[in-house]
C-alpha positions, 0 to 999 in steps of 0.5 A: 834672399828675403830679409836683410838686417841693417843695424843703425846708430843713425850715423853716416856710416850706418847710412852707407850700409843701408844704401848698399842693403837697399840695392841688394834688397831691390835686386832680390825683392827682399825686405830690410829690418832697421835695428836700433839698439838702446843701451840705457843707463842702469839707474834702477833695477827694471829689467825691461828698460835697463834701469831707465825711468819710464819717461826717459825710455819713452823719450828715447823711443820717440826720438828713435822712431822720428829718426826712422821716419826721416830715414824711410822717406829717403828716395833710395828706399822707395819700393822697399818694405822697411821694418823698424825695430828698437831693442833694449840690449847691448849692440852685438847681442841684440844683433845676433839675437834678432837674426836668430829669431827673425830668419835674417839672410844677411847682415849689412853693417857700416864701418868707420875704417881704420879707426874701427866701427862708429858708435854702436860698433866701437870696440869688440862689437864688430869682432863679436858679430862677425865671428859669432854670426851664423849668417853672412855679414857684409861690412861697408866702409864708405858710400859706394854709390852704385854697389858693383860687385863684378869681381869678388875675391875669395881668400882661403887655405882651401881646406875641407871645412871651407867648402860649406861657406864657399857654397854660400859665397857662390850663391852671394856672387850669383846675385851680382853675376860676379866673377870669383877670384880664388886666391891662396896667399903664400907667406914666409910662414906658409909657403907653397910652390905654385904647382902645389897651391894650384893643385890644392885649389883645383881639387877644391873647386872640382866639387862645385858647379861654377864657371865664372872664376879664376885661380891665383896665388899671391906672395906677400909678407903676411896674410892680411897684406896679401889679401889687400894687395891682391884685391887692389892689384886686380881692382876687385870690388869685394873681399870674401873670407870664412869665419870660424866662430869663437876660435877666430878664422880657420887655419891661416885666418887666425888671430885678428885677420877679420878685424884687421881687414875690416879696419885696414881696407876700404873694400867691402868685406863679407864673412861666411861662418864655417 
């Protein structure tokens, strides 16, 4: 891992994400790109400034860089190469465009929890970044202090298309020497017997060179509750799921499972694109 992107609106939630990114960066000798998006009012027709006057643009830029300097002086960033970036784009498109042009390995985003993403992450921005990003997205809900990930939940239907993102998940877990707890959630609408579920998971894991893992089945009323309740039952540190681009999550991870997990659990969530 060489480069971590942290989008920031300078809120406390963005700082929580930055603190986690800093710990990951230090453990992997990676640099951090701090990205601030300026969505300026369209008062004129200047494509470069978004319609704002030049003095107004300069004021926004100066304030952004002043805030960057304060952030970069934080002790938790000591020894880390920080690249500060200000772009004139809408939040989600700016984040995705930056990752494509700059070989980013991981996006770390701050979240407000149940109320959704704060400021630049309001509305559908989180959904769009998580669903459309081709690189892993780690969503942080609070100040974690020491970011410990000794137990990592991977919830899946264990289909063939989940194998590629699972390889990325193994690589991420290895950064922390974490145990991966593979779980199949069984609901009234997607019920499987224990023996059938266990065979599916054993067949899935057989292709991978991995030893630090467990296989579990968990029954609940729906997928989202099952993932959250299972994670809490083993006191896991992180939830990992596979995203499926524009069509949502693959198979039983359809609809709004990603954003529901991001909003309804205090646990960090990391998504990997199928």
